C-alpha positions in Angstrom: -2.0 -8.8 -15.5 -3.8 -6.9 -12.8 -4.4 -9.0 -9.7 -5.1 -8.8 -6.0 -5.1 -11.2 -3.1 -8.3 -11.8 -1.2 -9.7 -14.3 1.3 -11.4 -17.4 0.3 -14.6 -16.3 2.1 -14.6 -12.9 0.5 -14.1 -14.5 -2.9 -17.2 -16.7 -2.5 -19.4 -13.6 -1.9 -18.4 -12.0 -5.2 -21.0 -11.9 -8.0 -20.5 -11.9 -11.7 -17.2 -13.7 -11.5 -15.8 -17.0 -12.6 -13.8 -19.3 -10.2 -10.9 -21.6 -11.1 -9.1 -24.0 -8.8 -5.6 -25.3 -9.5 -3.1 -27.4 -7.5 0.6 -27.9 -7.3 1.4 -31.5 -6.5 4.9 -32.3 -5.3 7.1 -34.8 -3.4 10.6 -35.2 -2.2 13.0 -37.4 -4.1 16.6 -38.7 -3.7 17.0 -39.1 -7.5 20.0 -37.6 -9.2 20.4 -36.1 -12.6 23.4 -37.4 -14.5 24.6 -39.0 -11.3 25.7 -35.6 -10.0 22.9 -33.1 -9.7 20.4 -33.7 -6.9 16.8 -33.2 -8.0 15.5 -33.0 -4.4 11.8 -32.3 -5.2 9.4 -33.3 -8.0 6.9 -30.6 -8.8 4.2 -31.2 -11.4 2.8 -28.8 -13.9 1.3 -29.5 -17.3 1.4 -28.3 -20.9 -2.0 -26.9 -21.8 -3.9 -26.9 -25.1 -2.8 -23.3 -25.8 0.9 -24.1 -25.5 1.3 -22.5 -22.1 2.4 -24.0 -18.8 -0.2 -24.3 -16.0 -1.2 -26.3 -13.0 -3.9 -29.1 -13.1 -7.4 -27.8 -12.5 -10.0 -25.6 -14.1 -13.2 -23.8 -13.8 -15.5 -24.5 -10.8 -19.0 -23.3 -10.0 -19.3 -22.8 -6.2 -23.1 -22.8 -6.6 -23.0 -26.4 -7.8 -20.0 -27.9 -5.9 -17.4 -27.0 -3.3 -14.1 -25.6 -4.5 -12.3 -28.8 -3.3 -14.8 -31.1 -5.0 -14.5 -29.2 -8.2 -10.7 -29.3 -8.1 -10.8 -33.1 -7.5 -13.1 -33.5 -10.5 -10.9 -31.4 -12.7 -7.8 -33.3 -11.6 -9.5 -36.6 -12.5 -10.4 -35.4 -16.0 -6.9 -34.0 -16.7 -4.7 -36.6 -15.0 -6.8 -39.7 -14.6 -6.2 -39.7 -10.8 -8.7 -38.6 -8.2 -7.4 -37.0 -5.0 -9.4 -35.5 -2.1 -8.6 -31.9 -1.1 -9.4 -30.0 2.0 -9.4 -26.3 3.0 -6.0 -27.0 4.6 -4.5 -27.6 1.2 -5.6 -24.1 0.1 -2.7 -21.6 -0.3 -4.0 -18.4 -1.9 -6.9 -16.8 -3.7 -6.3 -14.1 -6.3 -8.6 -11.9 -8.3 -7.5 -11.4 -11.9 -9.4 -8.2 -12.7 -8.1 -8.0 -16.3 -10.1 -11.1 -17.3 -13.5 -10.7 -18.8 -15.6 -11.6 -16.9 -13.3 -11.3 -13.8 -11.6 -14.5 -12.8 -10.8 -15.6 -9.3 -8.2 -18.3 -8.9 -7.9 -20.6 -5.9 -4.5 -22.2 -5.6 -3.8 -25.4 -3.6 -0.6 -27.2 -2.8 -0.5 -30.9 -1.8 2.5 -33.0 -0.9 2.5 -36.6 -2.0 4.7 -39.7 -2.0 7.0 -40.2 -4.9 5.3 -43.4 -6.0 2.0 -41.5 -6.1 3.6 -38.8 -8.3 5.0 -41.4 -10.7 1.6 -43.2 -10.9 -0.1 -39.9 -11.9 2.5 -39.4 -14.6 1.7 -42.8 -16.0 -2.1 -42.6 -15.6 -2.7 -39.5 -17.7 -2.0 -40.7 -21.2 -4.0 -43.9 -20.7 -7.0 -42.9 -18.6 -7.5 -39.1 -18.5 -10.4 -38.0 -20.7 -8.8 -34.6 -21.3 -5.3 -35.9 -22.2 -4.4 -34.8 -25.7 -7.2 -32.3 -25.8 -7.2 -29.7 -23.0 -4.0 -31.2 -21.5 -1.0 -32.1 -23.7 1.0 -33.8 -21.0 2.3 -33.5 -17.4 5.7 -32.0 -17.0 8.2 -31.8 -14.1 9.6 -28.4 -13.0 13.4 -28.6 -13.0 14.5 -27.0 -9.7 18.2 -27.3 -10.3 20.7 -25.1 -12.2 22.9 -26.1 -15.1 26.0 -24.2 -16.3 24.4 -23.0 -19.6 21.3 -21.5 -17.8 19.3 -24.7 -18.2 17.1 -26.1 -15.5 15.0 -23.7 -13.5 16.1 -20.5 -15.3 15.2 -21.9 -18.7 11.9 -23.3 -17.4 10.9 -19.9 -16.0 11.5 -18.3 -19.4 8.6 -20.2 -21.0 5.1 -18.9 -21.3 2.7 -19.5 -18.4 -1.0 -19.3 -18.3 -2.6 -16.6 -16.1 -0.9 -16.2 -12.8 0.7 -19.7 -12.9 4.2 -18.4 -12.8 3.5 -16.3 -9.8 1.8 -19.2 -8.1 4.8 -21.4 -8.7 7.3 -18.9 -7.4 5.2 -18.3 -4.3 4.8 -22.0 -3.5 8.5 -22.8 -4.1 9.4 -20.1 -1.6 6.7 -20.8 1.0 7.3 -24.5 1.1 11.1 -24.1 1.1 11.6 -26.0 -2.1 14.1 -23.4 -3.5 16.1 -21.0 -1.4 15.0 -17.3 -2.0 18.5 -16.3 -3.2 18.5 -19.2 -5.7 15.1 -18.2 -6.9 16.2 -14.6 -7.5 19.2 -16.0 -9.4 17.0 -18.2 -11.5 14.8 -15.3 -12.4 17.8 -13.1 -13.4 19.2 -15.9 -15.5 15.8 -16.6 -17.1 15.8 -13.1 -18.6 19.0 -13.9 -20.4 17.6 -17.2 -21.6 14.5 -15.3 -22.8 16.7 -12.8 -24.7 18.5 -15.6 -26.5 15.2 -17.3 -27.4 13.8 -14.0 -28.8 16.9 -13.6 -31.0 16.5 -17.2 -32.2 12.9 -16.5 -33.1 13.8 -13.4 -35.0 16.3 -15.5 -37.0 13.7 -18.2 -37.6 11.2 -15.6 -38.8 13.8 -14.1 -41.2 14.5 -17.5 -42.6 10.8 -18.2 -43.1 10.3 -14.9 -44.9 13.3 -15.5 -47.1 12.0 -19.0 -47.9 8.6 -17.6 -48.8 10.1 -15.0 -51.1 12.3 -17.6 -52.8 9.3 -19.8 -53.5 7.2 -16.9 -54.9 
């Protein structure tokens, strides 16, 4: 997907484009997985209506509301929790020129307390108006490694919406949530996980076709 970085100010002068704001919410944690693997950080993403992973947020019209106000509105609709955002939470603006019409994404990152993160995970299913519709559920990003390639490598092999994968990788590096060497290792392992998944899908397709032929 063709893309390019630009300043927030420049983006707001563009005509004939759409704007979308998304946010990565995260916190530190002392929780352990299976009493042996430190989790260290909780990073929230969500499963979207199209089966792809993305960050909370959505389309914003800068002529009707500020980017931050639009992001807060979208967050309330998708998670049931309202948060205030400022320009200091803004991390990057990217133009996705391959979209029609062109789409400019504004990415924010906000650190929270663990109890706030947990409250947001609980609030969505019961109060968010978009839960079960545009949003199928909030998910945590596993930042750890498991022996079989599980954890972060497996997570990165999934499908992501737009430039959400690139936004995630950039934020994990910039905020020192995953060491650069570990991130490169995760990406290398994710290609192996993806190859295994592709093979499994081919086998599943073959079984489905055999089943169809048998029933004909």
